[in-house]
TIGU-265617 format. One record per residue (C-alpha): residue number from 1; residue in one letter; z, x, y. Coordinates in nm, 3 decimals, padded with zeros to 5 digits, m for minus. Example, Ala and Ser with C-alpha at 12.3 -4.5 7.8 and 13.67 -1.06 7.14 Angstrom:
% TIGU-265617
n=1 res=A pz=00.780 px=01.230 py=m00.450 .
n=2 res=S pz=00.714 px=01.367 py=m00.106 .
This chain:
% TIGU-265617
n=1 res=M pz=00.000 px=00.000 py=00.000 .
n=2 res=S pz=m00.095 px=00.139 py=00.338 .
n=3 res=Y pz=00.084 px=00.082 py=00.668 .
n=4 res=S pz=m00.168 px=00.248 py=00.888 .
n=5 res=H pz=m00.115 px=m00.001 py=01.171 .
n=6 res=Y pz=00.239 px=00.129 py=01.222 .
n=7 res=P pz=00.263 px=00.419 py=01.466 .
n=8 res=H pz=00.492 px=00.625 py=01.238 .
n=9 res=K pz=00.345 px=00.643 py=00.893 .
n=10 res=K pz=00.593 px=00.722 py=00.614 .
n=11 res=K pz=00.536 px=00.920 py=00.299 .
n=12 res=N pz=00.478 px=00.708 py=m00.010 .
n=13 res=N pz=00.829 px=00.762 py=m00.145 .
n=14 res=E pz=01.013 px=00.669 py=00.182 .
n=15 res=Q pz=01.125 px=00.321 py=00.268 .
n=16 res=L pz=01.020 px=00.180 py=00.602 .
n=17 res=S pz=01.295 px=00.123 py=00.853 .
n=18 res=L pz=01.301 px=m00.212 py=01.023 .
n=19 res=F pz=01.422 px=m00.045 py=01.342 .
n=20 res=E pz=01.160 px=00.229 py=01.377 .
n=21 res=T pz=00.905 px=m00.004 py=01.525 .
n=22 res=K pz=01.141 px=m00.184 py=01.755 .
n=23 res=F pz=00.893 px=m00.175 py=02.041 .
n=24 res=I pz=00.680 px=m00.418 py=01.842 .
n=25 res=Y pz=00.960 px=m00.673 py=01.866 .
n=26 res=D pz=01.056 px=m00.615 py=02.226 .
n=27 res=V pz=01.046 px=m00.939 py=02.414 .
n=28 res=K pz=00.976 px=m00.934 py=02.781 .
n=29 res=K pz=01.265 px=m01.111 py=02.947 .
n=30 res=P pz=01.169 px=m01.355 py=03.222 .
n=31 res=N pz=01.280 px=m01.284 py=03.574 .
n=32 res=L pz=01.572 px=m01.519 py=03.625 .
n=33 res=T pz=01.567 px=m01.495 py=04.003 .
n=34 res=P pz=01.380 px=m01.778 py=04.172 .
n=35 res=D pz=01.023 px=m01.695 py=04.267 .
n=36 res=F pz=01.017 px=m01.948 py=04.548 .
n=37 res=A pz=01.191 px=m01.872 py=04.874 .
n=38 res=M pz=01.110 px=m02.121 py=05.146 .
n=39 res=S pz=00.973 px=m01.944 py=05.450 .
n=40 res=K pz=01.099 px=m02.013 py=05.798 .
n=41 res=D pz=00.767 px=m02.174 py=05.892 .
n=42 res=F pz=00.773 px=m02.395 py=05.582 .
n=43 res=L pz=01.131 px=m02.503 py=05.654 .
n=44 res=E pz=01.050 px=m02.589 py=06.015 .
n=45 res=T pz=00.739 px=m02.782 py=05.912 .
n=46 res=W pz=00.935 px=m02.965 py=05.641 .
n=47 res=K pz=01.204 px=m03.064 py=05.891 .
n=48 res=N pz=00.949 px=m03.165 py=06.154 .
n=49 res=N pz=00.766 px=m03.393 py=05.909 .
n=50 res=L pz=01.095 px=m03.555 py=05.808 .
n=51 res=Y pz=01.199 px=m03.592 py=06.171 .
n=52 res=Q pz=00.868 px=m03.756 py=06.268 .
n=53 res=Y pz=00.890 px=m04.002 py=05.979 .
n=54 res=Q pz=01.252 px=m04.101 py=06.046 .
n=55 res=Q pz=01.201 px=m04.131 py=06.422 .
n=56 res=N pz=00.909 px=m04.368 py=06.357 .
n=57 res=Q pz=01.145 px=m04.578 py=06.145 .
n=58 res=R pz=01.394 px=m04.585 py=06.433 .
n=59 res=K pz=01.126 px=m04.701 py=06.676 .
n=60 res=N pz=01.045 px=m04.988 py=06.442 .
n=61 res=L pz=01.405 px=m05.111 py=06.418 .
n=62 res=S pz=01.488 px=m05.462 py=06.529 .
n=63 res=L pz=01.773 px=m05.519 py=06.771 .
n=64 res=Q pz=02.092 px=m05.430 py=06.588 .
n=65 res=T pz=02.358 px=m05.597 py=06.800 .
n=66 res=N pz=02.435 px=m05.872 py=06.550 .
n=67 res=F pz=02.455 px=m05.627 py=06.263 .
n=68 res=L pz=02.719 px=m05.413 py=06.428 .
n=69 res=E pz=02.921 px=m05.711 py=06.548 .
n=70 res=T pz=02.929 px=m05.900 py=06.219 .
n=71 res=N pz=02.968 px=m05.591 py=05.997 .
n=72 res=T pz=02.724 px=m05.729 py=05.737 .
n=73 res=M pz=02.426 px=m05.576 py=05.566 .
n=74 res=A pz=02.200 px=m05.878 py=05.545 .
n=75 res=D pz=01.892 px=m05.685 py=05.657 .
n=76 res=V pz=01.849 px=m05.308 py=05.631 .
n=77 res=D pz=01.571 px=m05.326 py=05.891 .
n=78 res=I pz=01.826 px=m05.379 py=06.166 .
n=79 res=F pz=02.051 px=m05.091 py=06.062 .
n=80 res=D pz=02.035 px=m04.750 py=06.226 .
n=81 res=P pz=02.242 px=m04.487 py=06.039 .
n=82 res=F pz=02.208 px=m04.256 py=06.339 .
n=83 res=S pz=02.416 px=m04.499 py=06.548 .
n=84 res=L pz=02.729 px=m04.453 py=06.335 .
n=85 res=E pz=03.020 px=m04.232 py=06.435 .
n=86 res=T pz=02.990 px=m03.897 py=06.259 .
n=87 res=H pz=03.260 px=m03.679 py=06.107 .
n=88 res=P pz=03.290 px=m03.312 py=06.004 .
n=89 res=D pz=03.103 px=m03.207 py=05.694 .
n=90 res=R pz=03.436 px=m03.166 py=05.513 .
n=91 res=F pz=03.539 px=m03.524 py=05.588 .
n=92 res=Y pz=03.684 px=m03.561 py=05.240 .
n=93 res=D pz=03.964 px=m03.317 py=05.328 .
n=94 res=L pz=04.086 px=m03.532 py=05.615 .
n=95 res=P pz=04.387 px=m03.747 py=05.525 .
n=96 res=N pz=04.264 px=m04.065 py=05.695 .
n=97 res=Y pz=03.954 px=m04.072 py=05.469 .
n=98 res=N pz=04.147 px=m04.124 py=05.150 .
n=99 res=L pz=04.064 px=m04.493 py=05.165 .
n=100 res=S pz=03.939 px=m04.695 py=04.868 .
n=101 res=E pz=03.728 px=m04.950 py=05.051 .
n=102 res=S pz=03.363 px=m04.991 py=04.946 .
n=103 res=C pz=03.124 px=m04.815 py=05.181 .
n=104 res=L pz=02.785 px=m04.663 py=05.239 .
n=105 res=Y pz=02.792 px=m04.298 py=05.339 .
n=106 res=F pz=02.532 px=m04.083 py=05.508 .
n=107 res=I pz=02.485 px=m03.707 py=05.535 .
n=108 res=L pz=02.306 px=m03.600 py=05.851 .
n=109 res=D pz=02.197 px=m03.283 py=06.023 .
n=110 res=T pz=02.290 px=m03.394 py=06.372 .
n=111 res=H pz=02.148 px=m03.082 py=06.533 .
n=112 res=T pz=01.795 px=m03.203 py=06.456 .
n=113 res=N pz=01.872 px=m03.572 py=06.398 .
n=114 res=L pz=01.783 px=m03.580 py=06.029 .
n=115 res=L pz=01.921 px=m03.820 py=05.772 .
n=116 res=L pz=01.950 px=m03.611 py=05.455 .
n=117 res=Y pz=02.135 px=m03.834 py=05.207 .
n=118 res=I pz=02.243 px=m04.196 py=05.156 .
n=119 res=G pz=02.507 px=m04.300 py=04.905 .
n=120 res=E pz=02.733 px=m04.590 py=04.814 .
n=121 res=T pz=03.079 px=m04.603 py=04.661 .
n=122 res=K pz=03.378 px=m04.819 py=04.596 .
n=123 res=L pz=03.586 px=m04.501 py=04.564 .
n=124 res=S pz=03.735 px=m04.319 py=04.857 .
n=125 res=P pz=03.493 px=m04.062 py=05.002 .
n=126 res=S pz=03.711 px=m03.778 py=04.873 .
n=127 res=Q pz=03.705 px=m03.919 py=04.518 .
n=128 res=R pz=03.329 px=m03.974 py=04.530 .
n=129 res=W pz=03.258 px=m03.630 py=04.670 .
n=130 res=I pz=03.453 px=m03.424 py=04.414 .
n=131 res=N pz=03.160 px=m03.370 py=04.173 .
n=132 res=H pz=02.871 px=m03.481 py=04.391 .
n=133 res=D pz=02.527 px=m03.322 py=04.329 .
n=134 res=C pz=02.446 px=m03.347 py=04.698 .
n=135 res=K pz=02.700 px=m03.074 py=04.780 .
n=136 res=S pz=02.479 px=m02.804 py=04.627 .
n=137 res=Y pz=02.172 px=m02.932 py=04.819 .
n=138 res=I pz=02.368 px=m02.920 py=05.143 .
n=139 res=Q pz=02.493 px=m02.569 py=05.068 .
n=140 res=S pz=02.138 px=m02.446 py=04.999 .
n=141 res=Y pz=02.015 px=m02.617 py=05.315 .
n=142 res=I pz=02.286 px=m02.449 py=05.525 .
n=143 res=E pz=02.230 px=m02.107 py=05.364 .
n=144 res=L pz=01.857 px=m02.119 py=05.436 .
n=145 res=H pz=01.926 px=m02.205 py=05.800 .
n=146 res=R pz=02.169 px=m01.913 py=05.826 .
n=147 res=K pz=01.914 px=m01.680 py=05.665 .
n=148 res=Y pz=01.664 px=m01.762 py=05.940 .
n=149 res=K pz=01.929 px=m01.791 py=06.215 .
n=150 res=L pz=01.845 px=m02.158 py=06.276 .
n=151 res=N pz=02.098 px=m02.405 py=06.410 .
n=152 res=V pz=02.232 px=m02.666 py=06.171 .
n=153 res=L pz=02.519 px=m02.916 py=06.201 .
n=154 res=I pz=02.601 px=m03.120 py=05.891 .
n=155 res=R pz=02.797 px=m03.438 py=05.961 .
n=156 res=S pz=02.887 px=m03.746 py=05.762 .
n=157 res=A pz=02.895 px=m04.112 py=05.865 .
n=158 res=F pz=03.033 px=m04.422 py=05.696 .
n=159 res=F pz=02.967 px=m04.792 py=05.699 .
n=160 res=W pz=03.282 px=m04.961 py=05.568 .
n=161 res=G pz=03.333 px=m05.310 py=05.430 .
n=162 res=M pz=03.045 px=m05.312 py=05.187 .
n=163 res=P pz=03.035 px=m05.575 py=04.910 .
n=164 res=T pz=03.254 px=m05.503 py=04.609 .
n=165 res=D pz=02.966 px=m05.612 py=04.382 .
n=166 res=R pz=02.818 px=m05.280 py=04.267 .
n=167 res=K pz=02.466 px=m05.414 py=04.206 .
n=168 res=L pz=02.450 px=m05.554 py=04.557 .
n=169 res=R pz=02.573 px=m05.225 py=04.707 .
n=170 res=Q pz=02.318 px=m05.031 py=04.503 .
n=171 res=T pz=02.038 px=m05.264 py=04.613 .
n=172 res=I pz=02.131 px=m05.209 py=04.978 .
n=173 res=E pz=02.155 px=m04.833 py=04.919 .
n=174 res=K pz=01.814 px=m04.826 py=04.749 .
n=175 res=N pz=01.651 px=m05.027 py=05.028 .
n=176 res=L pz=01.790 px=m04.785 py=05.286 .
n=177 res=I pz=01.668 px=m04.484 py=05.086 .
n=178 res=V pz=01.321 px=m04.637 py=05.060 .
n=179 res=K pz=01.319 px=m04.708 py=05.433 .
n=180 res=W pz=01.452 px=m04.371 py=05.556 .
n=181 res=R pz=01.324 px=m04.147 py=05.273 .
n=182 res=S pz=01.638 px=m03.934 py=05.283 .
n=183 res=P pz=01.521 px=m03.611 py=05.115 .
n=184 res=F pz=01.831 px=m03.531 py=04.908 .
n=185 res=N pz=01.806 px=m03.866 py=04.727 .
n=186 res=K pz=01.594 px=m03.837 py=04.410 .
n=187 res=E pz=01.397 px=m04.149 py=04.509 .
n=188 res=S pz=01.251 px=m03.949 py=04.799 .
n=189 res=W pz=01.156 px=m03.630 py=04.614 .
n=190 res=Q pz=00.801 px=m03.761 py=04.576 .
n=191 res=Y pz=00.765 px=m03.736 py=04.956 .
n=192 res=W pz=00.958 px=m03.418 py=05.039 .
n=193 res=G pz=00.982 px=m03.225 py=04.712 .
n=194 res=Q pz=01.306 px=m03.062 py=04.597 .
n=195 res=P pz=01.324 px=m02.742 py=04.799 .
n=196 res=F pz=01.706 px=m02.736 py=04.804 .
n=197 res=K pz=01.780 px=m02.820 py=04.441 .
C-alpha cells in the first residue's frame, strides 16, 4: 500500500502517525470580531432618515388636547410620544418609579428627537427593565455616538393608566410601533435594519 499523497512517506515497516499530518486537519477558525462597523456617515444618514419619517408622522397628528385630558388611548393617531415628560435613562433606579401601574414606555434620543423604542407593561418600569433586550441596543447606540464624538441624550417617557387587559395594551403598543417605526422594536427592523443588535 502506498501513501504517496502524504508529505512524509514512511518505510514499509513503520506505522503512520495520526499526528504527523496535522496540517491536513487544521481548520481555519472564523474571525469572531464583527466585520461590520457602522461609519459615521452611515449613522448620521440612518438617524436623518428616521428623523424625517417620525417628524412627518408628527405633522400628520390630529389635535391631541382631548387625549391628554382624558388619559385614554382610543386613537393612536392623536398621541405624540414626544410630548410626554422625559426622565433620565436610568429611570428604573429612581425610587418613585417602582410603581406597578400598567403603562406604555418610550425610549428617546432627545438630542435629535428620535423615538427609539416603544413598550408596554403591567409591571413597574424597574421590574420590566431588569432583563430587557433593548438595554443592549441602547448601549451599542451610545457607544457608537461616543466613538464618533456625536451628541446623544437617552431619555425615557411613560404613559400611565393603560388598560389592565394585556391584549388591548399590546394592540395599542403594536399600533404605535407601526405608526412611529421605532427602530429598536423588531417590527421595525424591516425599515431600519438591526445595526445596534
